[in-house]
Z-matrix of the N, CA and C atoms (Angstrom, degrees):
N
C 1 1.498
C 2 1.475 1 108.93
N 3 1.276 2 122.45 1 126.99
C 4 1.433 3 130.90 2 174.83
C 5 1.502 4 113.20 3 -76.77
N 6 1.362 5 113.45 4 136.66
C 7 1.394 6 113.65 5 176.05
C 8 1.603 7 107.82 6 -125.14
N 9 1.384 8 113.00 7 146.79
C 10 1.506 9 116.36 8 -175.12
C 11 1.493 10 105.45 9 -106.88
N 12 1.459 11 110.70 10 132.86
C 13 1.457 12 118.54 11 -177.34
C 14 1.573 13 106.41 12 -122.29
N 15 1.277 14 111.21 13 156.00
C 16 1.465 15 116.00 14 172.29
C 17 1.500 16 110.46 15 -97.21
N 18 1.345 17 123.40 16 143.70
C 19 1.406 18 125.97 17 -168.89
C 20 1.547 19 102.55 18 -138.28
N 21 1.384 20 114.85 19 131.71
C 22 1.525 21 114.82 20 177.88
C 23 1.589 22 106.35 21 -66.19
N 24 1.299 23 112.23 22 145.09
C 25 1.481 24 124.38 23 -178.14
C 26 1.539 25 105.75 24 -117.39
N 27 1.303 26 117.85 25 98.09
C 28 1.501 27 122.30 26 -169.93
C 29 1.517 28 104.44 27 -75.96
N 30 1.311 29 127.06 28 -35.45
C 31 1.468 30 128.14 29 -177.96
C 32 1.432 31 108.13 30 -65.08
N 33 1.365 32 118.61 31 -51.58
C 34 1.531 33 120.61 32 180.00
C 35 1.544 34 109.75 33 -64.44
N 36 1.311 35 116.78 34 -37.04
C 37 1.405 36 119.15 35 178.78
C 38 1.580 37 111.79 36 -62.60
N 39 1.342 38 114.23 37 -40.77
C 40 1.463 39 112.94 38 174.70
C 41 1.526 40 119.17 39 -64.39
N 42 1.433 41 112.72 40 -39.51
C 43 1.405 42 120.07 41 168.09
C 44 1.406 43 114.84 42 -52.99
N 45 1.310 44 121.63 43 -50.49
C 46 1.499 45 128.38 44 -177.97
C 47 1.530 46 105.79 45 -59.89
N 48 1.333 47 115.56 46 -53.25
C 49 1.528 48 119.52 47 -177.33
C 50 1.646 49 110.43 48 -56.85
N 51 1.220 50 113.63 49 -44.70
C 52 1.486 51 113.84 50 -178.34
C 53 1.502 52 110.72 51 -62.60
N 54 1.418 53 118.63 52 -42.47
C 55 1.389 54 125.39 53 175.89
C 56 1.517 55 111.06 54 -55.81
N 57 1.251 56 115.60 55 -45.84
C 58 1.474 57 123.19 56 -174.92
C 59 1.613 58 108.43 57 -71.30
N 60 1.362 59 120.09 58 -27.36
C 61 1.364 60 123.94 59 174.77
C 62 1.477 61 112.14 60 -74.70
N 63 1.343 62 116.49 61 -40.85
C 64 1.391 63 122.86 62 -179.54
C 65 1.538 64 117.14 63 -65.93
N 66 1.421 65 110.94 64 -29.83
C 67 1.464 66 117.38 65 174.75
C 68 1.511 67 115.54 66 -81.58
N 69 1.252 68 111.84 67 -10.99
C 70 1.584 69 117.02 68 -178.59
C 71 1.483 70 112.28 69 -82.28
N 72 1.275 71 116.14 70 156.58
C 73 1.570 72 114.69 71 179.73
C 74 1.430 73 113.78 72 -78.81
N 75 1.316 74 118.28 73 -0.95
C 76 1.549 75 123.59 74 -173.55
C 77 1.567 76 110.70 75 -84.93
N 78 1.370 77 107.11 76 133.25
C 79 1.516 78 109.83 77 164.22
C 80 1.535 79 112.07 78 -75.42
N 81 1.272 80 117.99 79 171.65
C 82 1.499 81 115.36 80 177.07
C 83 1.460 82 111.24 81 -55.31
N 84 1.311 83 118.28 82 -46.11
C 85 1.504 84 124.90 83 -173.92
C 86 1.579 85 106.53 84 -64.87
N 87 1.263 86 116.20 85 -41.37
C 88 1.515 87 123.28 86 -175.73
C 89 1.522 88 101.96 87 -69.33
N 90 1.351 89 126.79 88 -43.59
C 91 1.444 90 124.71 89 178.76
C 92 1.444 91 108.80 90 -62.04
N 93 1.358 92 120.14 91 -44.55
C 94 1.466 93 122.33 92 -174.51
C 95 1.546 94 103.88 93 -62.67
N 96 1.215 95 125.66 94 -44.11
C 97 1.492 96 124.05 95 -178.79
C 98 1.487 97 112.13 96 -61.87
N 99 1.402 98 115.93 97 -51.35
C 100 1.499 99 119.68 98 178.97
C 101 1.531 100 108.94 99 -56.10
N 102 1.223 101 115.44 100 -48.49
C 103 1.530 102 121.14 101 -172.99
C 104 1.613 103 108.30 102 -62.09
N 105 1.254 104 120.71 103 -41.25
C 106 1.393 105 124.81 104 -179.49
C 107 1.555 106 112.66 105 -67.25
N 108 1.261 107 115.49 106 -36.79
C 109 1.427 108 125.96 107 170.98
C 110 1.641 109 115.49 108 -63.77
N 111 1.444 110 110.43 109 -30.81
C 112 1.527 111 112.54 110 -177.79
C 113 1.553 112 110.44 111 -89.77
N 114 1.274 113 112.70 112 -14.80
C 115 1.556 114 116.25 113 -174.78
C 116 1.485 115 111.73 114 -100.11
N 117 1.294 116 116.94 115 137.17
C 118 1.481 117 121.59 116 175.64
C 119 1.404 118 113.32 117 -94.86
N 120 1.390 119 121.94 118 -11.10
C 121 1.401 120 123.06 119 174.16
C 122 1.473 121 113.41 120 -81.64
N 123 1.312 122 115.41 121 -164.01
C 124 1.463 123 114.60 122 -173.42
C 125 1.452 124 116.66 123 -66.27
N 126 1.323 125 120.46 124 158.32
C 127 1.386 126 120.16 125 -171.39
C 128 1.593 127 112.53 126 -72.15
N 129 1.346 128 115.77 127 145.69
C 130 1.354 129 122.78 128 175.53
C 131 1.498 130 112.71 129 -91.33
N 132 1.191 131 120.49 130 130.92
C 133 1.402 132 127.81 131 -176.08
C 134 1.502 133 112.33 132 -72.48
N 135 1.286 134 120.01 133 147.32
C 136 1.434 135 124.65 134 173.24
C 137 1.391 136 111.60 135 -54.68
N 138 1.402 137 118.38 136 -45.47
C 139 1.411 138 127.17 137 -176.07
C 140 1.620 139 106.81 138 -59.32
N 141 1.236 140 117.38 139 -41.58
C 142 1.564 141 120.84 140 -179.59
C 143 1.686 142 106.98 141 -62.63
N 144 1.316 143 117.44 142 -43.34
C 145 1.528 144 113.74 143 176.81
C 146 1.437 145 109.70 144 -65.46
N 147 1.307 146 118.66 145 -37.83
C 148 1.631 147 119.90 146 177.77
C 149 1.540 148 106.32 147 -59.47
N 150 1.352 149 118.77 148 -40.20
C 151 1.425 150 117.33 149 -175.46
C 152 1.574 151 113.97 150 -76.41
N 153 1.300 152 113.48 151 -27.75
C 154 1.427 153 117.34 152 171.10
C 155 1.509 154 114.93 153 -61.29
N 156 1.311 155 112.11 154 -38.40
C 157 1.495 156 127.18 155 -178.71
C 158 1.518 157 113.60 156 -73.66
N 159 1.280 158 115.54 157 -23.15
C 160 1.425 159 122.39 158 -167.28
C 161 1.526 160 106.78 159 -91.44
N 162 1.433 161 118.21 160 114.34
C 163 1.490 162 120.07 161 -172.80
C 164 1.570 163 107.10 162 -67.36
N 165 1.310 164 121.27 163 -20.66
C 166 1.521 165 122.45 164 -179.09
C 167 1.532 166 111.59 165 -82.74
N 168 1.311 167 119.36 166 -6.86
C 169 1.465 168 123.66 167 -174.03
C 170 1.599 169 103.33 168 -98.65
N 171 1.320 170 114.00 169 142.17
C 172 1.565 171 117.06 170 -179.58
C 173 1.546 172 105.91 171 -88.75
N 174 1.393 173 119.51 172 -5.56
C 175 1.464 174 115.66 173 -175.61
C 176 1.552 175 112.96 174 -70.08
N 177 1.413 176 114.52 175 140.97
C 178 1.439 177 120.36 176 173.69
C 179 1.541 178 105.15 177 -131.29
N 180 1.281 179 112.28 178 159.65
C 181 1.563 180 114.86 179 -179.12
C 182 1.640 181 106.92 180 -76.04
N 183 1.244 182 115.81 181 160.60
C 184 1.347 183 126.84 182 175.41
C 185 1.549 184 111.75 183 -68.22
N 186 1.305 185 128.46 184 159.52
C 187 1.404 186 126.95 185 -173.41
C 188 1.532 187 104.82 186 -59.80
N 189 1.345 188 121.75 187 -44.60
C 190 1.400 189 123.40 188 -178.71
C 191 1.550 190 109.69 189 -52.11
N 192 1.387 191 114.13 190 -46.89
C 193 1.467 192 120.78 191 -174.32
C 194 1.658 193 107.50 192 -68.98
N 195 1.271 194 115.91 193 -36.12
C 196 1.444 195 119.93 194 -179.29
C 197 1.479 196 106.89 195 -63.91
N 198 1.354 197 118.65 196 -48.71
C 199 1.505 198 120.60 197 -176.29
C 200 1.576 199 105.39 198 -63.41
N 201 1.314 200 122.33 199 -36.80
C 202 1.503 201 119.49 200 178.86
C 203 1.557 202 110.38 201 -70.95
N 204 1.383 203 116.32 202 -38.01
C 205 1.440 204 120.36 203 176.32
C 206 1.567 205 109.01 204 -58.90
N 207 1.325 206 116.31 205 -46.55
C 208 1.403 207 122.82 206 -179.58
C 209 1.548 208 112.75 207 -44.13
N 210 1.372 209 107.76 208 -58.49
C 211 1.524 210 115.78 209 177.63
C 212 1.535 211 112.56 210 -60.26
N 213 1.296 212 121.10 211 -44.35
C 214 1.398 213 124.90 212 -175.31
C 215 1.593 214 109.32 213 -63.10
N 216 1.367 215 112.75 214 -43.19
C 217 1.516 216 117.97 215 -172.41
C 218 1.548 217 107.73 216 -84.90
N 219 1.372 218 119.09 217 -9.75
C 220 1.402 219 120.74 218 -178.47
C 221 1.544 220 116.75 219 72.68
N 222 1.291 221 109.87 220 35.26
C 223 1.676 222 115.08 221 -175.27
C 224 1.511 223 105.28 222 -124.70
N 225 1.296 224 114.20 223 156.26
C 226 1.498 225 116.68 224 173.71
C 227 1.517 226 113.05 225 -74.65
N 228 1.183 227 117.30 226 150.52
C 229 1.528 228 118.02 227 169.30
C 230 1.516 229 118.46 228 -48.88
N 231 1.264 230 111.61 229 -36.92
C 232 1.461 231 119.90 230 177.67
C 233 1.493 232 115.90 231 -67.94
N 234 1.332 233 111.92 232 -21.23
C 235 1.493 234 119.19 233 173.19
C 236 1.613 235 113.05 234 -80.26
N 237 1.210 236 113.25 235 -14.14
C 238 1.418 237 119.37 236 175.31
C 239 1.556 238 116.28 237 -105.29
N 240 1.274 239 112.13 238 -61.62
C 241 1.561 240 118.18 239 176.61
C 242 1.544 241 110.13 240 -64.34
N 243 1.359 242 117.96 241 123.66
C 244 1.398 243 123.56 242 171.44
C 245 1.530 244 112.25 243 -109.97
N 246 1.320 245 105.22 244 144.21
C 247 1.539 246 112.37 245 179.09
C 248 1.671 247 109.18 246 -127.10
N 249 1.141 248 113.77 247 156.87
C 250 1.474 249 115.34 248 171.58
C 251 1.542 250 112.13 249 -133.23
N 252 1.285 251 116.96 250 155.05
C 253 1.400 252 124.56 251 -176.33
C 254 1.356 253 113.37 252 -90.41
N 255 1.348 254 118.61 253 128.75
C 256 1.425 255 122.51 254 178.94
C 257 1.500 256 106.70 255 -127.80
N 258 1.407 257 111.30 256 134.50
C 259 1.532 258 118.98 257 179.74
C 260 1.573 259 106.94 258 -103.09
N 261 1.316 260 110.54 259 130.13
C 262 1.425 261 116.36 260 -179.51
C 263 1.587 262 104.67 261 -125.77
N 264 1.348 263 111.22 262 154.79
C 265 1.492 264 115.16 263 174.53
C 266 1.578 265 112.18 264 -89.60
C-alpha cells in the first residue's frame, strides 16, 4: 500500500521568499532592520538577509525567521513555505 507524504521543498521555498521580498517595499538593509526589531532572539546579520535574497545561495531563514518575515512582508506562510508530495511504499 502506497502512502503519500508531504516533504519540505527548500528550493521552492527560496524562490517564494525571494518573490515576496522583491514585491515588498523594503530594501535588503531596511528588511534587516525591521526583522531585527521584530525578533527577540539573537540579531540577524545583514549578510544573512543578502544570502536569503540571493538565488545562487542555498541559505534560507529558520522557521522562526520565516514566520517573522511572513508578517513583515504581509504574506501568508503558505505563500512562502513550499511542500511537495512524495509517495512511498
